[in-house]
DRENKOL-593203 format. One record per residue (C-alpha): x, y, z; residue number from 1. Coordinates in Angstrom, 3 decimals. Example, Ala and Ser with C-alpha at 12.3 -4.5 7.8 and 13.67 -1.06 7.14 Angstrom:
2
c1 | c2 | c3 | n
12.300 | -4.500 | 7.800 | 1
13.670 | -1.060 | 7.140 | 2
% end
This chain:
254
c1 | c2 | c3 | n
10.581 | 61.689 | 75.630 | 1
12.857 | 61.192 | 72.624 | 2
16.518 | 61.534 | 73.583 | 3
17.686 | 65.037 | 72.699 | 4
20.456 | 65.872 | 70.220 | 5
21.976 | 69.338 | 70.176 | 6
20.922 | 71.245 | 67.083 | 7
21.838 | 72.115 | 64.460 | 8
23.306 | 68.758 | 63.426 | 9
25.983 | 69.006 | 60.750 | 10
26.837 | 65.613 | 59.250 | 11
29.369 | 64.806 | 56.548 | 12
29.017 | 61.710 | 54.360 | 13
32.333 | 60.990 | 52.658 | 14
30.939 | 58.152 | 50.551 | 15
33.766 | 56.207 | 48.861 | 16
36.442 | 58.846 | 49.481 | 17
39.404 | 59.149 | 51.855 | 18
41.467 | 56.210 | 52.985 | 19
43.078 | 56.140 | 56.452 | 20
45.922 | 58.553 | 55.590 | 21
43.601 | 61.121 | 54.014 | 22
41.243 | 60.767 | 56.985 | 23
44.012 | 61.601 | 59.442 | 24
45.079 | 64.585 | 57.343 | 25
41.505 | 65.891 | 57.153 | 26
40.929 | 65.686 | 60.888 | 27
44.224 | 67.370 | 61.663 | 28
43.328 | 70.246 | 59.362 | 29
39.719 | 70.435 | 60.561 | 30
40.799 | 70.573 | 64.221 | 31
42.987 | 73.567 | 63.410 | 32
40.124 | 75.368 | 61.660 | 33
37.126 | 74.614 | 63.869 | 34
36.905 | 75.208 | 67.599 | 35
34.518 | 72.959 | 69.550 | 36
31.074 | 74.495 | 70.038 | 37
28.487 | 73.255 | 72.499 | 38
25.495 | 74.488 | 70.504 | 39
25.666 | 71.924 | 67.697 | 40
26.326 | 68.275 | 66.923 | 41
28.931 | 67.283 | 64.314 | 42
29.009 | 63.808 | 62.741 | 43
31.351 | 62.363 | 60.125 | 44
30.665 | 59.200 | 58.131 | 45
34.004 | 58.009 | 56.707 | 46
34.317 | 54.788 | 54.704 | 47
34.305 | 51.787 | 57.036 | 48
37.945 | 51.087 | 56.256 | 49
38.862 | 54.544 | 57.582 | 50
36.774 | 54.482 | 60.767 | 51
39.653 | 53.331 | 62.989 | 52
41.883 | 56.083 | 61.604 | 53
39.135 | 58.630 | 62.289 | 54
38.742 | 57.437 | 65.882 | 55
42.488 | 57.725 | 66.406 | 56
42.867 | 61.104 | 64.695 | 57
39.883 | 62.626 | 66.475 | 58
41.740 | 62.294 | 69.761 | 59
39.948 | 64.122 | 72.547 | 60
37.587 | 65.994 | 70.242 | 61
34.390 | 64.591 | 71.660 | 62
32.381 | 67.305 | 69.929 | 63
32.988 | 65.338 | 66.722 | 64
31.004 | 62.112 | 66.447 | 65
31.593 | 59.257 | 64.020 | 66
29.363 | 56.868 | 62.135 | 67
29.296 | 54.246 | 59.409 | 68
27.637 | 54.660 | 56.031 | 69
25.834 | 51.326 | 56.068 | 70
25.225 | 48.271 | 58.232 | 71
23.836 | 44.786 | 57.710 | 72
20.728 | 43.783 | 59.635 | 73
22.298 | 40.621 | 61.064 | 74
24.749 | 40.819 | 63.963 | 75
27.119 | 38.316 | 62.331 | 76
27.180 | 35.692 | 59.618 | 77
28.308 | 34.719 | 56.122 | 78
27.763 | 38.119 | 54.499 | 79
30.995 | 38.875 | 52.660 | 80
31.819 | 42.551 | 52.455 | 81
29.197 | 43.664 | 54.981 | 82
29.601 | 45.426 | 58.328 | 83
27.503 | 44.376 | 61.318 | 84
26.203 | 46.934 | 63.785 | 85
28.059 | 45.373 | 66.761 | 86
31.312 | 45.538 | 64.780 | 87
30.718 | 49.176 | 63.905 | 88
29.958 | 50.027 | 67.524 | 89
33.058 | 48.214 | 68.786 | 90
35.193 | 50.075 | 66.215 | 91
34.028 | 53.441 | 67.560 | 92
30.933 | 54.336 | 65.544 | 93
28.043 | 56.007 | 67.334 | 94
25.774 | 56.562 | 64.322 | 95
24.695 | 54.549 | 61.277 | 96
23.538 | 56.093 | 58.021 | 97
20.652 | 53.966 | 56.761 | 98
18.699 | 54.050 | 53.509 | 99
20.846 | 56.610 | 51.704 | 100
19.547 | 57.175 | 48.173 | 101
22.681 | 55.632 | 46.669 | 102
22.094 | 52.467 | 48.673 | 103
18.486 | 52.411 | 47.497 | 104
19.002 | 53.294 | 43.836 | 105
22.449 | 51.861 | 43.047 | 106
22.359 | 48.763 | 45.240 | 107
18.646 | 47.999 | 45.255 | 108
18.093 | 48.443 | 48.975 | 109
14.401 | 48.034 | 49.739 | 110
12.180 | 49.705 | 52.310 | 111
12.021 | 46.381 | 54.148 | 112
15.813 | 46.103 | 54.319 | 113
16.013 | 49.669 | 55.605 | 114
13.578 | 48.736 | 58.379 | 115
15.688 | 45.730 | 59.378 | 116
18.820 | 47.873 | 59.481 | 117
17.111 | 50.490 | 61.639 | 118
16.085 | 47.760 | 64.077 | 119
19.646 | 46.393 | 64.129 | 120
21.116 | 49.830 | 64.813 | 121
18.785 | 50.419 | 67.748 | 122
19.355 | 46.912 | 69.092 | 123
23.103 | 47.542 | 69.072 | 124
23.130 | 51.074 | 70.509 | 125
23.878 | 52.867 | 67.247 | 126
21.862 | 55.977 | 66.449 | 127
20.046 | 55.493 | 63.119 | 128
20.204 | 58.364 | 60.627 | 129
17.394 | 57.349 | 58.289 | 130
17.395 | 58.833 | 54.789 | 131
14.267 | 59.465 | 52.735 | 132
13.700 | 61.387 | 49.517 | 133
12.033 | 61.480 | 46.128 | 134
13.402 | 61.316 | 42.590 | 135
12.861 | 64.125 | 40.078 | 136
10.170 | 62.109 | 38.288 | 137
8.354 | 61.553 | 41.578 | 138
8.549 | 65.260 | 42.424 | 139
7.246 | 66.291 | 39.012 | 140
4.397 | 63.806 | 39.400 | 141
3.380 | 65.411 | 42.705 | 142
4.338 | 62.351 | 44.723 | 143
6.776 | 63.909 | 47.217 | 144
4.568 | 63.427 | 50.266 | 145
3.568 | 59.878 | 49.338 | 146
7.143 | 58.770 | 48.656 | 147
8.777 | 60.181 | 51.775 | 148
5.946 | 59.019 | 54.033 | 149
6.121 | 55.513 | 52.565 | 150
9.871 | 55.395 | 53.174 | 151
9.591 | 56.840 | 56.690 | 152
6.733 | 54.579 | 57.774 | 153
8.482 | 51.503 | 56.415 | 154
11.727 | 52.409 | 58.199 | 155
9.872 | 52.822 | 61.497 | 156
7.967 | 49.555 | 61.114 | 157
10.018 | 47.733 | 63.736 | 158
10.424 | 50.680 | 66.107 | 159
8.116 | 50.696 | 69.079 | 160
5.863 | 53.727 | 69.505 | 161
7.308 | 53.881 | 73.030 | 162
10.881 | 54.174 | 71.738 | 163
12.630 | 57.051 | 73.486 | 164
16.210 | 56.714 | 72.271 | 165
18.052 | 58.850 | 69.765 | 166
16.956 | 58.956 | 66.136 | 167
17.659 | 61.269 | 63.199 | 168
15.914 | 61.622 | 59.850 | 169
17.567 | 63.038 | 56.723 | 170
15.448 | 64.387 | 53.874 | 171
17.572 | 64.109 | 50.736 | 172
15.764 | 64.728 | 47.467 | 173
17.484 | 62.357 | 45.047 | 174
17.475 | 64.927 | 42.247 | 175
19.597 | 67.279 | 44.367 | 176
22.345 | 64.835 | 45.358 | 177
25.621 | 65.493 | 43.599 | 178
23.851 | 67.381 | 40.817 | 179
24.449 | 70.952 | 41.909 | 180
20.665 | 71.356 | 42.135 | 181
19.445 | 72.237 | 45.598 | 182
15.949 | 72.284 | 47.037 | 183
14.880 | 75.774 | 48.003 | 184
14.452 | 76.516 | 51.704 | 185
10.686 | 76.434 | 51.062 | 186
10.950 | 72.978 | 49.438 | 187
12.947 | 71.699 | 52.397 | 188
10.581 | 73.234 | 54.935 | 189
7.529 | 71.668 | 53.270 | 190
9.037 | 68.179 | 53.266 | 191
10.285 | 68.529 | 56.834 | 192
6.807 | 69.566 | 58.008 | 193
5.330 | 66.417 | 56.462 | 194
7.965 | 64.255 | 58.145 | 195
7.608 | 65.981 | 61.524 | 196
3.855 | 65.519 | 61.502 | 197
4.246 | 61.806 | 60.789 | 198
6.840 | 61.405 | 63.545 | 199
4.611 | 63.118 | 66.115 | 200
1.696 | 60.919 | 65.083 | 201
3.860 | 57.848 | 65.691 | 202
5.894 | 58.799 | 68.763 | 203
3.879 | 61.577 | 70.365 | 204
5.022 | 65.040 | 71.354 | 205
8.517 | 63.761 | 72.146 | 206
9.102 | 63.474 | 68.400 | 207
9.706 | 67.201 | 68.384 | 208
13.156 | 66.199 | 69.658 | 209
14.008 | 64.156 | 66.548 | 210
16.300 | 66.226 | 64.307 | 211
15.382 | 66.277 | 60.625 | 212
18.327 | 67.118 | 58.394 | 213
18.363 | 68.377 | 54.824 | 214
20.794 | 66.791 | 52.360 | 215
21.429 | 67.536 | 48.702 | 216
24.165 | 69.726 | 47.200 | 217
24.785 | 71.533 | 50.489 | 218
27.689 | 73.987 | 50.194 | 219
29.261 | 76.696 | 52.371 | 220
27.384 | 79.393 | 50.473 | 221
23.890 | 77.916 | 50.908 | 222
24.211 | 76.279 | 54.337 | 223
22.975 | 79.258 | 56.348 | 224
19.891 | 79.754 | 54.150 | 225
18.971 | 76.084 | 54.408 | 226
19.462 | 76.056 | 58.173 | 227
17.182 | 79.086 | 58.475 | 228
14.269 | 77.253 | 56.830 | 229
11.495 | 76.302 | 59.264 | 230
11.859 | 72.732 | 60.494 | 231
15.382 | 72.203 | 59.164 | 232
17.389 | 70.976 | 62.157 | 233
20.670 | 70.338 | 60.397 | 234
22.432 | 69.325 | 57.208 | 235
23.697 | 66.100 | 55.661 | 236
26.643 | 67.193 | 53.525 | 237
28.133 | 65.134 | 50.712 | 238
30.924 | 66.393 | 48.467 | 239
31.438 | 69.627 | 50.399 | 240
32.324 | 67.623 | 53.517 | 241
35.482 | 66.304 | 51.850 | 242
37.227 | 69.673 | 52.159 | 243
38.186 | 70.524 | 55.744 | 244
37.941 | 74.276 | 55.185 | 245
34.562 | 74.062 | 53.462 | 246
33.144 | 71.694 | 56.050 | 247
34.344 | 74.003 | 58.831 | 248
32.484 | 76.886 | 57.198 | 249
29.318 | 74.796 | 56.962 | 250
29.720 | 73.716 | 60.603 | 251
29.855 | 77.376 | 61.611 | 252
26.793 | 78.386 | 59.570 | 253
23.531 | 79.436 | 61.084 | 254
% end
């Protein structure tokens, strides 16, 4: 049985925003706005340089989990500028965002590299949050299913079919990230159904416990509608997660 994660999952990816001081200020404000709730999982992905500040500022708020936005597939070595999974874990991360569209499209990350990073995360007791999603050209060409299944299957290449640890998938259509365009609830539901079917085929019925998040121009005013779509188990929030008040409203949605 796949390890359960309380749903919905609300995750915030800060990308290259918020240094340590801004991270402390955010968490202080967020704690004042949002009371812990047992019926959902919250995750923040600050920049690696701000992870220690986030761990410190979180204090006893164990309802709020922390992750890193990227890891290298090796546990150590001459890889200037990279963060290894054991380092991230030691610094307080529980989750690792892997294969985000910006890593794929801006930095040339391949499906094979994503697979190696997923394996490293699992090997080092980090929960992988694996991102998949199509570009606008791929959507218009009717390739949504083929693209997201290729990315998912490649990412799972090194994961045993008997794996029963925690795992999250994030469907993030590239055309909806930072553009103001958002997939409709029906679009999200269709993609999530494809991904769920593939996960069950690989891992068995326990794959029903793998949360699949939607990401792409999520905002306080569309969060509830997206969460109500069939098969949407949570949200991966970008720009809207940078504002403590807005992120609190999204965390309370649904």
